[in-house]
Structure formats: C-alpha cells, structure tokens
C-alpha positions as CSV (number, residue, x, y, z in Angstrom):
1,M,105.0,70.2,240.8
2,S,107.0,67.0,240.8
3,H,106.5,66.0,244.4
4,L,110.0,66.3,245.7
5,I,111.0,63.5,248.1
6,T,111.4,65.2,251.5
7,K,111.2,62.2,253.8
8,P,114.5,60.5,254.7
9,N,115.7,58.7,251.5
10,I,119.4,57.9,252.2
11,E,120.6,54.4,253.1
12,T,123.3,55.6,255.5
13,P,122.6,59.2,256.5
14,D,125.2,59.3,259.2
15,D,127.9,58.4,256.7
16,V,126.7,61.1,254.3
17,Y,126.6,63.6,257.1
18,Q,130.2,62.7,258.1
19,W,131.4,63.0,254.4
20,L,130.0,66.6,254.4
21,I,131.6,67.4,257.7
22,D,135.0,66.0,256.5
23,L,134.7,67.9,253.3
24,H,134.8,71.2,255.2
25,L,137.6,70.4,257.7
26,A,140.5,72.8,257.6
27,R,138.7,75.0,254.9
28,S,138.1,78.7,255.2
29,E,134.5,79.9,255.2
30,A,135.0,81.2,251.6
31,E,136.3,77.8,250.5
32,S,133.4,76.1,252.2
33,H,130.9,78.4,250.4
34,K,132.5,77.6,247.0
35,I,132.5,73.8,247.8
36,N,128.8,74.0,248.8
37,A,127.9,75.9,245.6
38,R,129.8,73.3,243.4
39,L,128.1,70.5,245.3
40,I,124.6,72.0,244.8
41,L,125.2,72.5,241.1
42,L,126.5,69.0,240.6
43,L,123.5,67.5,242.4
44,V,121.0,69.8,240.6
45,N,122.5,68.7,237.3
46,H,122.2,65.1,238.4
47,V,118.5,65.6,239.3
48,G,117.8,67.3,236.0
49,D,114.1,67.7,236.7
50,R,113.3,71.4,236.5
51,E,110.1,71.2,238.6
52,A,111.8,69.1,241.3
53,I,114.7,71.6,241.4
54,K,112.3,74.6,241.6
55,E,110.3,72.9,244.4
56,A,113.6,72.2,246.3
57,I,114.6,75.8,246.0
58,E,111.2,77.0,247.2
59,I,111.3,74.6,250.2
60,A,114.9,75.6,251.1
61,G,113.9,79.2,250.9
62,G,111.0,78.7,253.4
63,Q,108.3,79.0,250.8
64,P,105.7,76.3,250.4
65,G,106.4,73.9,247.6
C-alpha cells in the first residue's frame, strides 16, 4: 500500500472545516449528498494514486489499511 497520510496535514484545518460547513448551508440533505460525492470524486482524481485511494476507502469503511 502507498502509506496514506492520516496524521493532520492541513495548514489551517479550522478554515477548511468552515468551508465545508458553509458549503452545506441552506442545502437539502440530497443536495449535500451530491455535493459530497462530487467533492470526493474531484479529490480522488487529484490524488490519482490508486493504492492511496484504495487505502483511504478501506480506512473510511472501518477496515484496516
């Protein structure tokens, strides 16, 4: 596996968290799900590393990476 970075690695995590909160303001649950799916696909495409993506999916699903 590619050894996914799972330790904090964002310069301003509070800003990023706020951007995510703001993104969902005044959205329906269905709209928020669509936005989350698009965001995930955009970030997965940016990462591009198949093994890192697989490891992230496994970790997110509760399976050991």
